[in-house]
C-alpha positions as CSV (number, residue, x, y, z in Angstrom):
1,M,103.8,141.8,197.8
2,A,107.1,143.4,196.7
3,A,107.5,144.8,193.2
4,P,110.0,142.1,192.0
5,E,107.6,139.4,193.2
6,R,104.7,141.0,191.3
7,L,106.8,141.1,188.2
8,T,107.8,137.5,188.4
9,G,104.1,136.6,188.6
10,I,103.4,138.3,185.2
11,G,102.8,135.7,182.4
12,L,105.1,135.3,179.4
13,R,102.4,136.8,177.1
14,W,102.3,140.1,179.0
15,R,106.0,140.1,179.3
16,V,106.5,139.8,175.6
17,A,103.9,142.5,175.0
18,G,105.6,144.8,177.5
19,W,109.0,144.3,176.0
20,A,107.7,144.8,172.5
21,A,106.1,148.1,173.7
22,L,109.3,149.2,175.3
23,V,111.4,148.4,172.2
24,I,108.9,150.3,170.0
25,L,109.0,153.2,172.4
26,A,112.8,153.2,172.5
27,C,113.0,153.1,168.7
28,L,110.3,155.8,168.3
29,G,112.2,158.0,170.9
30,I,115.4,157.7,168.9
31,A,113.6,158.4,165.6
32,F,111.8,161.3,167.2
33,A,115.0,162.9,168.5
34,A,116.6,162.6,165.1
35,V,113.6,163.8,163.1
36,Y,112.8,166.6,165.6
37,K,116.4,167.9,165.5
38,G,116.7,167.3,161.8
39,T,113.5,169.2,161.1
40,G,114.6,172.2,163.2
41,S,118.0,172.2,161.5
42,Q,116.5,172.0,158.0
43,V,114.0,174.8,158.6
44,R,116.7,176.9,160.2
45,S,119.0,176.2,157.3
46,Q,116.2,177.3,154.8
47,I,115.6,180.5,156.8
48,E,119.3,181.3,156.8
49,K,119.5,180.7,153.1
50,E,116.6,183.1,152.5
51,M,118.2,185.6,154.9
52,G,121.4,185.5,153.0
53,G,119.6,186.3,149.8
54,D,117.7,189.2,151.4
55,S,121.0,190.6,152.8
56,R,122.6,190.5,149.4
57,D,119.6,192.2,147.8
58,L,119.7,194.9,150.4
59,A,123.4,195.5,149.8
60,R,122.8,195.6,146.0
61,G,119.9,198.1,146.5
62,L,122.2,200.4,148.4
63,Q,125.0,200.1,145.9
64,I,122.8,200.9,142.9
65,A,121.4,204.0,144.6
66,K,124.7,205.8,143.8
67,A,124.2,208.2,146.8
68,D,126.8,210.9,147.2
69,S,126.0,211.8,150.8
70,S,125.0,210.1,154.1
71,A,121.6,211.7,153.9
72,A,121.0,210.4,150.4
73,L,122.2,206.9,151.3
74,A,120.0,206.8,154.5
75,A,117.0,207.9,152.3
76,A,117.7,205.2,149.8
77,A,117.9,202.6,152.6
78,T,114.6,203.9,154.0
79,R,112.9,203.6,150.7
80,Y,114.2,200.1,150.2
81,V,113.3,198.6,153.6
82,R,109.9,200.3,153.8
83,G,108.9,198.7,150.6
84,R,109.0,195.4,152.5
85,P,106.8,195.6,155.6
86,F,107.6,193.3,158.5
87,S,105.2,190.8,160.1
88,P,106.0,187.9,162.4
89,S,106.2,185.7,159.3
90,S,108.3,188.0,157.1
91,T,111.8,189.4,157.2
92,L,113.1,192.3,159.3
93,L,115.4,194.6,157.4
94,F,117.4,197.5,158.7
95,A,120.5,199.6,157.7
96,T,122.5,201.9,159.8
97,V,124.4,204.7,158.1
98,P,127.0,206.5,160.2
99,G,125.5,209.7,161.6
100,R,121.9,208.8,160.6
101,A,119.0,207.1,162.3
102,T,118.5,203.4,161.6
103,S,116.4,202.8,158.5
104,T,114.0,199.8,159.2
105,N,110.7,198.3,158.3
106,R,109.9,198.0,162.0
107,P,110.8,201.3,163.6
108,E,109.3,200.4,167.0
109,L,112.0,197.9,167.5
110,F,114.7,200.6,167.6
111,R,114.0,202.7,170.7
112,A,110.5,204.0,170.0
113,E,109.9,207.5,171.4
114,R,106.4,206.7,172.7
115,P,104.8,203.5,173.9
116,D,102.8,201.6,171.3
117,N,100.0,199.1,171.4
118,G,98.7,200.5,174.8
119,E,102.1,199.7,176.5
120,T,103.2,201.6,179.5
121,A,106.4,203.7,179.6
122,S,108.2,201.0,181.8
123,Q,107.2,198.3,179.3
124,Q,108.5,200.3,176.4
125,A,111.7,201.0,178.3
126,R,112.2,197.3,178.8
127,E,111.5,196.7,175.1
128,N,114.1,199.3,174.2
129,R,116.7,197.6,176.3
130,L,115.9,194.3,174.6
131,S,116.0,196.0,171.2
132,D,119.6,197.1,171.8
133,A,120.5,193.5,171.1
134,L,119.8,194.2,167.4
135,L,122.5,196.9,167.3
136,T,125.0,195.2,169.6
137,A,124.7,191.8,168.0
138,P,128.0,190.7,166.3
139,L,128.4,190.4,162.6
140,G,127.2,187.1,161.1
141,Y,124.4,184.9,162.3
142,S,123.1,185.1,165.8
143,T,119.8,184.6,167.6
144,V,118.1,187.3,169.7
145,T,114.8,187.5,171.6
146,L,112.7,190.5,170.9
147,P,109.4,191.7,172.4
148,D,106.3,191.0,170.3
149,V,108.4,188.8,168.0
150,G,110.1,186.1,170.1
151,D,113.2,184.4,168.9
152,L,114.7,186.0,165.9
153,R,117.5,184.7,163.7
154,L,119.7,187.7,162.8
155,L,122.3,188.2,160.0
156,K,124.4,191.3,160.3
157,A,126.9,192.4,157.6
158,A,129.2,195.4,157.1
159,L,129.0,197.1,153.7
160,R,131.7,199.5,152.4
161,Q,129.8,202.3,150.5
162,R,131.6,205.0,148.6
163,L,130.0,208.5,149.0
164,G,131.8,210.9,146.6
165,R,135.4,211.0,147.7
166,R,134.9,209.2,151.0
167,T,133.9,205.7,151.9
168,V,131.6,204.8,154.8
169,S,130.8,201.5,156.6
170,V,127.1,200.7,156.5
171,T,125.7,198.0,158.8
172,T,122.9,196.0,157.3
173,G,120.7,193.5,159.1
174,V,118.2,190.9,158.2
175,G,116.1,189.1,160.7
176,E,113.7,186.2,160.4
177,P,111.4,185.0,163.2
178,L,112.1,181.4,164.3
179,A,108.4,180.7,164.9
180,A,108.5,178.5,161.7
181,V,111.1,176.3,163.3
182,A,109.0,175.9,166.5
183,N,105.9,175.3,164.5
184,A,107.6,172.6,162.3
185,Q,109.0,170.9,165.4
186,D,105.6,171.1,167.2
187,G,104.1,169.4,164.1
188,V,106.7,166.6,164.3
189,A,106.1,166.2,168.0
190,R,102.3,165.9,167.5
191,A,102.7,163.4,164.7
192,F,105.1,161.3,166.7
193,V,102.9,161.3,169.7
194,L,100.0,160.0,167.6
195,A,102.3,157.5,165.9
196,A,103.7,156.4,169.2
197,A,100.3,155.8,170.7
198,L,99.2,153.7,167.7
199,A,102.6,151.8,167.6
200,V,102.5,151.0,171.3
201,L,99.0,149.8,171.1
202,G,99.9,147.6,168.1
203,A,103.0,146.4,169.8
204,V,101.0,145.4,172.9
205,L,98.4,143.5,170.9
206,G,101.0,141.9,168.6
207,G,103.3,141.0,171.5
208,Y,100.4,139.5,173.4
209,L,99.4,137.4,170.4
210,I,103.0,136.4,169.7
211,G,103.6,135.6,173.4
212,S,100.4,133.5,173.4
213,R,101.5,131.5,170.4
214,T,105.1,131.1,171.7
215,S,104.1,130.2,175.3
216,Q,101.4,127.7,174.2
217,P,103.9,124.7,173.9
218,L,105.5,125.9,177.2
219,R,102.2,125.8,178.9
220,R,101.7,122.3,177.6
221,M,105.1,121.4,178.9
222,A,104.3,122.9,182.3
223,A,101.1,120.8,182.4
224,V,103.1,117.7,181.6
225,A,105.7,118.6,184.2
226,A,103.0,119.0,186.8
227,R,101.7,115.5,186.1
228,V,105.3,114.2,186.3
229,D,105.8,116.0,189.6
230,A,102.6,114.2,190.8
231,G,104.2,110.9,190.0
232,D,102.8,110.1,186.5
233,L,105.7,109.5,184.1
234,N,103.5,108.4,181.2
235,P,102.6,111.8,179.5
236,R,104.8,113.1,176.7
237,I,105.0,116.3,174.8
238,H,103.9,116.2,171.1
239,P,104.8,119.6,169.4
240,S,102.8,120.7,166.5
241,A,104.1,120.4,162.9
242,G,104.6,124.1,162.7
243,A,106.4,124.5,166.0
244,A,109.7,126.4,166.1
245,G,112.9,124.4,166.0
246,E,113.8,125.4,169.5
247,V,110.4,124.2,170.8
248,A,110.8,120.9,169.0
249,V,114.3,120.4,170.4
250,L,113.1,121.3,173.9
251,A,110.2,118.9,173.6
252,H,112.5,116.1,172.3
253,A,114.9,116.7,175.2
254,F,112.0,116.8,177.7
255,N,110.6,113.5,176.3
256,H,114.1,112.0,176.3
257,M,114.5,113.0,179.9
258,L,111.2,111.4,180.8
259,D,112.2,108.2,179.0
260,R,115.4,108.1,181.0
261,L,113.5,108.8,184.2
262,T,111.1,106.1,183.5
263,A,113.9,103.6,182.7
264,A,115.8,104.8,185.8
265,F,112.8,104.3,188.1
266,A,112.1,100.9,186.5
267,S,115.7,99.9,186.9
268,Q,115.7,101.2,190.5
269,R,112.6,99.2,191.4
270,A,114.1,96.1,189.7
271,F,117.4,96.8,191.5
272,V,115.7,97.1,194.9
273,A,113.6,94.0,194.2
274,D,116.6,92.0,193.1
275,A,118.8,93.2,196.0
276,S,116.0,92.4,198.4
277,H,115.7,88.9,196.9
278,E,119.4,88.3,197.0
279,L,119.6,89.4,200.6
280,R,116.4,87.6,201.6
281,T,117.7,84.2,200.5
282,P,120.8,84.1,202.8
283,L,118.8,85.6,205.6
284,T,116.2,82.9,205.2
285,I,118.9,80.2,205.3
286,I,120.4,81.7,208.4
287,R,117.1,81.9,210.1
288,G,116.2,78.4,209.1
289,Q,119.4,77.0,210.3
290,L,119.1,78.8,213.6
291,E,115.5,77.5,214.1
292,V,116.7,73.9,213.4
293,L,119.5,74.3,215.9
294,L,117.1,75.8,218.5
295,E,114.7,72.9,218.2
296,E,117.1,70.7,220.2
297,D,117.8,71.4,223.8
298,H,121.3,69.9,223.5
299,P,122.3,69.8,219.9
300,P,125.3,67.6,219.1
301,P,128.6,69.4,218.5
302,E,128.8,68.2,214.9
303,E,125.4,69.8,214.2
304,V,126.6,73.1,215.8
305,R,129.7,73.1,213.6
306,R,127.7,72.4,210.5
307,V,125.3,75.2,211.2
308,E,128.3,77.5,212.1
309,Q,129.9,76.7,208.7
310,R,126.7,77.3,206.8
311,L,126.1,80.6,208.6
312,H,129.6,81.7,208.0
313,A,129.3,81.0,204.3
314,E,126.0,82.9,204.0
315,I,127.4,85.9,206.0
316,I,130.4,86.0,203.6
317,R,128.0,86.0,200.6
318,I,126.0,88.8,202.2
319,G,129.2,90.8,202.8
320,R,130.4,90.2,199.2
321,L,127.0,91.3,197.9
322,I,127.0,94.5,200.0
323,D,130.6,95.2,198.9
324,D,129.7,94.8,195.3
325,L,126.6,97.1,195.7
326,L,128.8,99.8,197.4
327,L,131.4,99.4,194.7
328,L,128.8,100.0,192.0
329,T,127.6,103.1,193.7
330,E,131.2,104.3,194.2
331,L,132.0,103.8,190.5
332,E,129.4,106.3,189.5
333,Q,131.8,109.0,190.8
334,A,134.9,109.3,188.6
335,E,136.9,110.9,191.4
336,S,136.9,107.5,193.1
337,L,139.6,106.2,190.8
338,Q,143.2,106.3,191.7
339,L,144.9,106.7,188.3
340,E,148.4,105.5,187.7
341,Q,150.6,104.8,184.7
342,L,150.8,101.0,184.1
343,E,153.2,99.0,182.0
344,L,150.7,96.7,180.2
345,V,152.9,93.6,179.6
346,P,154.0,92.9,183.2
347,F,150.6,93.9,184.5
348,V,148.6,91.5,182.3
349,E,151.1,88.6,182.8
350,D,151.0,89.0,186.6
351,L,147.2,89.2,186.6
352,L,146.8,86.1,184.5
353,Q,149.2,84.1,186.6
354,S,147.2,85.0,189.7
355,T,143.9,84.3,188.1
356,A,144.9,80.9,186.7
357,T,144.6,79.5,190.2
358,L,140.8,80.1,190.2
359,G,140.0,77.0,188.1
360,A,141.6,74.2,186.2
361,R,141.4,75.6,182.7
362,R,143.8,76.0,179.7
363,F,144.7,79.7,179.9
364,Q,146.4,81.4,177.0
365,L,147.9,84.8,176.6
366,A,147.8,85.3,172.9
367,E,149.3,88.8,172.6
368,V,149.9,92.0,174.5
369,C,150.6,95.2,172.7
370,P,153.5,97.0,174.5
371,G,152.9,100.4,176.0
372,T,151.6,102.2,179.0
373,L,148.0,102.9,180.2
374,V,146.7,105.5,182.6
375,A,144.2,103.6,184.8
376,D,143.4,102.6,188.3
377,P,145.4,99.3,188.7
378,D,143.1,97.8,191.4
379,R,139.9,98.5,189.5
380,L,141.4,97.4,186.2
381,A,142.6,94.2,187.7
382,Q,139.2,93.6,189.3
383,A,137.4,94.2,185.9
384,L,139.8,91.8,184.1
385,R,139.5,89.2,186.9
386,N,135.7,89.4,186.7
387,L,135.8,88.8,183.0
388,I,138.2,85.8,183.4
389,T,136.1,84.4,186.3
390,N,133.0,84.7,184.1
391,A,134.8,82.7,181.4
392,I,135.8,80.1,183.9
393,K,132.2,79.7,185.1
394,H,131.0,79.0,181.5
395,T,133.7,76.5,180.6
396,S,134.4,73.0,181.8
397,E,137.4,71.6,183.6
398,P,140.1,70.6,183.0
399,D,140.3,71.3,179.2
400,G,138.2,74.4,178.9
401,E,140.0,77.2,177.1
402,V,140.3,80.8,178.2
403,L,142.1,83.2,175.8
404,V,143.4,86.6,176.8
405,R,144.5,89.3,174.3
406,V,145.4,92.9,174.5
407,Q,145.3,94.9,171.3
408,R,145.6,98.5,170.3
409,A,142.2,100.0,169.5
410,G,143.1,103.5,168.2
411,I,145.5,106.3,168.6
412,D,145.2,106.3,172.4
413,R,143.0,103.4,173.2
414,V,143.6,99.8,174.1
415,R,141.2,96.8,174.0
416,F,141.3,93.8,176.4
417,L,139.7,90.6,175.1
418,V,138.7,87.6,177.1
419,E,137.4,84.6,175.0
420,D,136.3,81.1,176.0
421,D,135.0,77.9,174.4
422,G,131.9,77.8,176.4
423,P,128.3,77.9,175.1
424,G,128.5,81.6,174.3
425,I,125.9,84.3,174.9
426,P,122.7,84.5,172.8
427,A,122.6,87.6,170.6
428,G,119.5,88.9,172.4
429,E,121.3,88.7,175.8
430,R,124.6,90.4,174.9
431,E,123.4,93.9,175.9
432,L,121.7,92.6,179.1
433,V,124.6,90.7,180.6
434,F,126.1,93.9,182.0
435,E,122.9,94.8,183.9
436,R,122.8,94.2,187.7
437,F,121.5,90.9,188.8
438,H,121.1,89.6,185.3
439,R,121.8,86.0,184.5
440,T,121.8,84.5,181.0
441,D,120.5,81.2,182.4
442,P,117.4,81.8,184.7
443,A,117.8,78.2,186.1
444,R,121.1,79.0,187.7
445,D,120.9,79.8,191.3
446,R,122.9,82.2,193.3
447,S,125.3,79.6,194.6
448,S,126.3,78.4,191.1
449,G,125.8,81.6,189.1
450,G,126.6,84.3,191.6
451,A,124.6,87.4,192.3
452,G,124.9,88.7,188.8
453,L,127.0,91.8,189.7
454,G,130.4,90.8,188.3
455,L,129.8,92.0,184.7
456,A,127.9,95.1,186.0
457,I,131.0,96.0,188.0
458,V,133.1,95.6,184.8
459,Q,130.8,98.0,183.0
460,G,131.0,100.5,186.0
461,I,134.8,100.4,185.9
462,A,134.9,100.9,182.2
463,L,132.5,103.9,182.3
464,A,134.4,105.4,185.2
465,H,137.6,105.3,183.0
466,G,135.8,106.8,180.1
467,G,135.8,103.4,178.2
468,R,133.2,100.8,177.2
469,V,132.6,97.1,177.5
470,A,130.8,94.8,175.1
471,A,130.0,91.1,174.6
472,G,130.2,89.1,171.4
473,E,131.1,85.7,169.9
474,S,134.6,84.3,169.9
475,V,135.8,83.6,166.4
476,R,138.7,81.5,167.6
477,L,137.1,79.4,170.3
478,G,133.4,79.6,169.4
479,G,132.2,80.7,172.8
480,A,131.8,84.2,174.3
481,R,134.1,87.2,173.7
482,M,134.2,90.0,176.2
483,E,135.8,93.3,175.2
484,L,137.0,96.0,177.6
485,E,138.2,99.2,175.8
486,L,139.9,102.0,177.7
487,P,141.5,105.4,176.7
488,G,144.8,106.7,178.0
489,F,147.0,104.3,176.1
490,V,150.5,105.2,174.9
491,A,152.1,102.6,172.6
492,G,155.6,101.3,173.3
493,T,158.3,100.2,170.9
494,A,159.4,96.9,172.4
495,L,158.0,93.7,171.0
496,H,156.5,91.1,173.4
497,E,156.6,87.4,173.0
498,P,153.7,85.8,174.9
499,P,154.6,83.0,177.2
500,A,153.9,79.4,176.2
501,P,150.4,78.1,177.2
502,S,151.9,75.5,179.5
503,E,153.3,78.3,181.6
504,L,149.8,79.5,182.4
505,R,148.1,76.2,183.0
506,S,146.7,76.0,186.5
């Protein structure tokens, strides 16, 4: 198994623990670098401060000696520095008077004549070469490495000393081993190693506990998802009262998705059942008519024509049903629309003139707000024609009234209203009439009531345009009122006088 695959198999709890440990380590690393460097700088600064004081004390001791010769000055320097013996934890002092040997509290560092501490002559020669760094080091602060001492912080200064009538330049030096800096930094490193070990252990344990608590609702969701994947849509996620807001939102969204899936599957099953029923009826009629015809060896011509007409009518109904089903499927894709800019007044008038031939009713065009609408003219005409056809089916001829109005419904929206004086739609049915294969009157058969797809197509066209459709009660006529509201409207300035009702009578 590859490394990425192994990582993807790690649970959320261990991932949280690992990330917590990495974050703690990164923070400790940054803190360690800052403290380690700061400790070294602080100790070094303290050492340099003490060295500066020692250098000033040495210069003051030479000045108050009031020597009048180089020998006397060198003797005074020797007395001063030998009064402060040198050890790896104390200060190195030396003074060089022109023409005299260097006065120091560590003579072996300045070219010892004989090897010391059991060293060979070659080792002493190497030490002498290294000790030259004390004499050749520049004025000011510098760092040199000396045998038996290690790194040494050195401060050299030039002192003008008056000897009688002449003035000489005396070089003074103060050295302090940097072992204290290394020891302080080693202490910081040990403390941080211990703290890092404890912090990482705590981060792993804390991250694991936090990851367990955080992933608990996710594991429940995974279990529910597994049951859903197996085909059971009944389980739901119930987050605890103390669950985080994000978990509650996710649970709500997941439950809402399951509710929609349940409704969609139920609607799909009902759709398939209704479609099967709608197709089975004409197919049964066709088969029955063919069987009746086949029972006679020589059926009369009039019986053949009757069966032919019946079969033709049923085939037309099947084709219409299939076309409607395909149209509903096509309307689920917004790119299926062919949008154009329509002038509302002539569009509605032409549509109503052509629709008035569908039945003997009293058609009225009450008002049309002038303006333009961006819509698919064929689909919009089909939606309005379906609404008018629905009104015709629920009114009686020849005096049944069908009223059409077009009103402005907002800044950029327009509302088409189709009202009739029929029996109306019960309040409990008004949201259901736009479902596929739904009929308000169960007693109506498919020949009188249609397949129940007309208003579903209206809703599909409205949603494809980004609009809506609704059913209500007509205030004017007392029957049903259908509202189709679409966006993309731009109001015009011209006033429109609707034609007289007699002009629209079929």
